[in-house]
N, C-alpha and C positions, 0 to 999 in steps of 0.2 A: 584587536580581535583577529585571531587566525582564521583560516578557511574552515577548519574543523569546528570552530566555535560558532560559526554562523548558524542561524536557525535553518532547519532542514528545508523550509519553504524557499529561503533565499538561495540555498545551494542548488536546489532543483531548478529554480528560475535561471540561475547562472549556467545551467547545463553542465554542472559538475557531476562526475560519476559518483553515485552513492550506492553503498551495498546494504541490503536489508536481509534479515533472517525471519522467515515465516515460521511461526510457532502456534501451537494450540494449547489452551489451558487444560490442566494445571501445569505450569512450567516456569514459575517465578524465578527459580535459580538459573534457568537457561536464559531468561531475559537479562538478568544481571550479568551473566557470563558473556553474553553478546556485547554488552556495553564495555566490559573490561577488556575483551579481545580486540575491540576497535571497529565493530560494525557501526554503520552510520545510523541505523534505525532497526527496530523490530516491527514486524507486522503480526499482530495478534489476530488470529482467524476465528471469528465467532459465527461465520457462515457455515463452515464445515467442521465446527468444533463447539464446545460448550460456550454458552453466552451469558452465564450468570453475572449480573452486574456487580455484586459484592466482590466476587472473585476477580473480576476485571480490575476493580480498583486496586486490589493487592498487587496485581501484575504491573499496573501503571506506577505504583509506588516503587516496585523493584526497578523499573526503568529509570525513574527519577534518581534512585540511589546510585545507579551506575552511570548516570549522565547520558543516557541514550534516548533519542526520540522514539515515540511509540505510535504507530498507526494501528487502527483497528478496522478489520474488514467486517462490516455489519452484515446482517443476514439479508437485508433487502433495502430498497430505496424508500425507507420509512423515516419521516422527519423525527418521530419520537425516538427511534433507535439512534439516529445521528445525534440528537440533542443529548440523550443520556450518556452516550459515549464521550462526547466532548466535555460535558459537565464533569465526568469522572476524571478528566485530566489528560485525555489522549491528545497527541499532537495533531492528529487528523484522522480522516476516515477513507476507507476504500469501499466503494459502493459497487456491488456486482450487477451484471446484466443491464448496463446502460445502453440503450439501443436507439435513442432519439435525442435531439438537442433539448427538447422539453424535459426529458428525464434528467439530462445532465444539469440543466438549469435548476431543477428541483433539488438535486443533490447539493449543489453549491449553495442554494438559498437556505437549505436546512442547516448548513454548516457555518453560516456567517450571520452576524448580527445586522439589523437594519443600519444604514440604508442599503447595504450590499446583499442582505438576505433577510430571513425571517426567523432566525434562531431566537428562542425565548431567553430572557436574561434572569439569572439568579446568582448573586454573588455568594450565597451561602453554600455553594457547591465546592467540591474539591478543586475544580478549575479556578474558582474564585478564592481559593485558600481560606475557605470558611468565613468569608467576609472581611478578611484582613487586607485585601488588595484594594486600593482606590479604584472606583469604577472607570475613570478615564484610562488608567494604566491597563486594566484588564481588557477593555475594549480595544485599545491600541495594540496590545500584545496579540489578541485573538485575530485581529485583522491582518497582522503582519506574519503570524506564525502558523495559522491553520492551513493544513494541507488537505486537498480533496483530489482523490484519484478515482477515475471511472474505469470499470472493467468492460472492455469490448469483447463479447464472447457469444454473439448471436448473428445470424445472417442479416437481420435488420440493422444491427450496428454497423456491419460492413457497408451496407447501402447508404447509411446516414453518417458515416465517419467524418466526412468533410465538414458537416455542420456541427457535429459533436465537439471537434477539436477547437472550434471557434468560440466555445462557451466561455464567457468572461468569468474568471475565478477558478477555472478548472486547471489544476497544476499538472496533471499527467493522465495518460491513458495506459492501462495495463491490458495487454493482450491475454485472453484466456483461451489457449489453443485447444484444450480438451473439450470444453463446452462448445467451442466454435466448431470443432469436428463433428460433435453430436448434432448441432444445429444444421450442419450441411449434409447430414445423413451418412457421414463417414467416421463413425465413432472410433477414436483412437488412431486413425490413419493420419497422423500429423504430417507425413511427407506426401500425402496425396496431392496431385496438382491443384485440385480445387481448394483444398485447405491452404496450401502454400500461397496460392494466388490471393486468397482472402487476407492472409496474414500480411503479404506484401502490400496490399492496398491500404491496410490499417497503418503499417509502418510509414508508407509514403505520405499519407495524410497528416499523421502526427508530426513527422519531421518537417513538413512544410508549414506548420502552424507556428506563429511567432512566440506564443506564450505557453504552449502545452508541450510536455515532454513525454518520452516513451519509456514505459516500464515493461520489463520482461522477466520471465522465470528462467533461471539458468541452473544447470546441474553441476557444472565445473567452472574452474577459473578460466579454462580455455574457452568455454562457451561465453563467459562474461567478456573476455577480450574481443571475441568476434562480434558480439552484439554491441559493445562499446564502439568498435570501429564502424559499425553500421549506423550508429547514432543514438543508441539507447542511453538513457541517463540513470534510471533506477534499475539496478540489477539485483534480483531477488533469489535468494537461496532457500530451499526448503529444509527445515531442521531435520525432518524424517529422512530425506534423501542423504544428507550428510551423515546421519547416524548409520543408515543402511550401508553406505559405501565403506565407512570406517570399520563398522562391526564385521562386515563381510570379509574385509581384508584381514582382520585379526583372526577370524574363524578359519579362513583358508590357510593362514600362516601356521596356526596350530595343527591343522590337519597335516601339513607338510612335515612338521616336527614329529608327529606321531608316526608318519610313514618312514 
């Protein structure tokens, strides 16, 4: 098995740099394209985008067709939302606004079967291949492959980050700079010293944790290189940002042709 064939959870645990594309439904062709292009995973955002469960299943089928792992950002730290997302066949979940160790534990518990968690079992789901997978195999695969990412994006999370990163079963922490700046009373001022200091504290705590990795949003490959050098493992590109940059370049190029 090559490195790229290892499950996403194993690659994150090994501190391998992995690239992800954030998308919002409906975008099944983009999910497939991300897999064909060589992204390591897609992150389907149902917090700031549509969250229809039937549509989500179609997008997860597209991910399977292209051989790409699919994480889903759920709308909240709701066990039922986590359960339905994983039953639909997602590789894992991203849970927003995790601000305490108890909340991190709750997210991990919702994503894993007993004895490691409290996820309910139904092999009739898409994740259970409609009952065609033996229970032992399904449980073993879920334990080894399920990814749980917590988003740190509030002042309380900064205060408690040392405890959050010690949560058993938490694969990564993703810094949410925009909401963090809002929580600090500095909306959009991502370079403000108070915001930068809070981000630095999160980074330091995550990098000091033995089993938790750092996830960050990047706009360019240059950003990704810098964050990787700083210690980040999960490097997330926003689909809309990529489109914006590419389309803006095309439009500007045609303007020059007209001129």
